[in-house]
C-alpha positions in Angstrom: 100.4 93.4 82.0 103.1 91.7 80.3 106.6 91.4 81.2 107.8 93.4 78.2 105.6 96.5 78.6 106.6 96.7 82.3 110.4 96.8 81.3 110.0 99.5 79.1 107.1 101.5 80.8 109.3 104.1 82.6 111.6 104.7 79.5 108.8 105.5 77.4 107.1 108.0 79.9 110.3 109.8 80.9 110.0 112.3 78.3 106.4 113.2 79.6 107.2 112.8 83.1 110.3 115.3 83.1 108.2 117.7 81.0 104.8 118.2 82.8 103.7 115.0 84.4 106.0 115.5 87.5 104.7 118.7 88.1 100.7 117.5 88.0 101.6 114.4 90.1 103.0 116.6 92.8 100.3 119.0 92.9 97.6 116.3 92.9 99.3 113.9 95.5 99.8 116.8 97.8 96.1 116.4 98.4 96.2 112.9 99.2 95.7 112.8 103.0 95.2 110.5 105.8 95.0 106.6 104.9 95.6 106.7 101.0 94.6 104.0 98.5 96.3 104.2 95.1 94.8 102.1 92.4 96.9 100.8 89.5 100.2 102.0 91.1 102.3 100.6 88.2 106.1 101.1 88.4 105.2 103.3 91.7 106.1 106.7 89.9 103.8 108.4 92.3 105.6 106.9 95.3 108.1 109.6 95.9 105.4 112.3 95.8 103.3 111.5 98.6 104.2 113.7 101.5 100.9 114.8 103.6 99.6 110.8 103.6 99.7 108.9 106.9 100.0 105.7 104.8 99.4 104.5 101.1 98.4 101.4 100.1 99.3 100.7 96.5 97.2 98.0 94.5 98.5 96.9 91.4 97.0 93.6 89.2 100.6 92.9 87.6 103.3 91.3 89.3 105.6 92.6 86.7 104.8 96.1 87.6 105.1 95.4 91.2 108.6 94.1 90.9 109.5 97.7 89.1 107.6 99.3 91.9 109.7 98.2 94.9 112.7 100.1 94.4 110.7 103.4 94.4 109.2 102.6 97.9 112.8 103.5 99.0 112.4 107.0 97.7 109.2 107.4 99.6 108.4 109.8 102.8 105.6 108.1 104.2 105.0 104.1 104.6 103.9 102.2 101.1 102.2 98.8 101.2 102.1 97.5 97.7 99.4 94.6 97.1 98.3 92.9 94.0 94.8 93.0 93.7 92.3 94.6 90.7 90.7 97.9 90.9 87.2 96.1 90.2 87.5 93.7 93.2 89.2 95.8 96.1 89.9 93.4 99.3 88.8 96.3 101.6 85.8 97.1 104.0 83.6 99.8 102.9 84.6 103.2 104.0 88.4 102.3 104.7 90.4 105.2 102.9 90.3 108.8 103.5 91.6 109.4 99.8 91.7 107.3 97.1 94.1 107.9 93.7 94.3 106.8 90.2 96.9 108.1 87.7 96.9 106.9 84.3 95.1 103.9 85.1 91.6 104.1 84.2 92.4 103.8 80.5 93.6 100.2 81.1 91.0 99.0 83.6 88.9 96.3 82.0 85.7 97.5 83.8 86.1 101.0 84.4 82.4 101.5 85.8 83.2 98.6 88.5 86.6 100.1 89.5 84.5 103.7 90.2 81.9 101.6 92.1 84.7 99.8 94.2 86.4 103.5 94.6 83.6 105.0 96.2 82.8 101.9 98.2 85.8 102.0 99.9 86.5 105.6 100.4 85.1 107.5 103.4 82.0 109.3 103.0 83.3 113.0 102.2 86.5 111.5 101.4 88.7 112.6 98.5 89.0 110.6 95.2 91.9 112.1 93.0 92.8 111.3 89.4 95.0 112.4 86.7 94.0 110.6 83.4 94.0 110.7 79.6 90.6 110.7 78.1 88.8 111.1 74.8 89.1 114.8 73.6 86.1 117.1 72.7 87.4 117.9 69.4 85.4 115.6 67.0 88.2 114.9 64.3 90.6 114.0 67.3 88.0 112.1 68.9 87.3 110.1 66.0 91.2 109.4 65.4 91.2 108.3 68.9 88.4 105.9 68.2 90.4 104.6 65.3 93.6 104.2 67.1 92.0 102.4 70.4 92.3 98.8 68.9 95.7 98.9 67.6 96.9 100.9 70.5 95.3 98.3 73.1 97.7 95.8 71.7 100.7 97.6 71.6 100.1 99.2 74.9 99.0 96.5 77.1 95.0 97.2 77.2 95.3 101.0 76.9 92.4 102.7 75.4 92.7 106.2 73.8 89.0 106.9 74.0 87.7 106.5 77.4 85.3 109.0 78.7 86.3 108.7 82.5 84.8 112.2 83.6 81.8 111.6 82.3 82.0 108.0 84.3 82.8 109.9 87.6 79.8 112.2 87.0 77.4 109.4 86.4 78.0 107.9 89.9 77.2 111.1 91.9 80.7 112.0 92.5 81.1 115.7 93.5 83.9 117.3 91.3 85.4 120.0 93.3 88.2 120.9 90.5 89.1 119.9 87.0 92.4 120.9 84.9 93.1 120.3 81.6 96.3 119.8 80.0 97.5 119.0 76.2 94.1 120.8 75.2 91.9 118.3 76.9 93.7 115.2 76.3 94.8 114.9 79.9 92.7 115.8 83.0 93.5 116.4 86.8 90.2 115.8 88.6 89.6 116.3 92.6 86.2 114.7 93.4 84.4 114.2 96.8 82.6 111.1 97.8 79.2 112.1 98.5 78.0 108.4 99.5 
């Protein structure tokens, strides 16, 4: 991620965070237990919401985002380690984590299919995978608009794709989806999964 985008990210997201996202994050991350891995931790917005975890390892590919996240570690209730790494090549052994978390990150991962495979690999069998993502909408007109806007949006928002089918991607990799909640129509989804592998 570019320096400019990381500088403005929290400011631009603040209205959504205050209105709804903080509540969603709080509910989702209450289920993050044991040894937790967070993919694409960005500016560390999730860090203060971890209460039930023993430890959180947060991976983030952007050094600029990592710099912005360090101050939020002080707001955390659990130990947090930030590691510069990509979701497609996680530097961890198989079955290392009890819970894997991803929030508003699958839209920007260059190879989301590889990231799901890695997420499954490092999550213990029977472990939890928790996501909050924006996805391609079911309404055909709105979905077409997302397709139309994505090339421009990617340039403006540092690679963010408006039209990712993340829920379908999870299902295609045999993750057992135990809960789905939709927000703002079906633009945003809250997903709880169990790793069956």
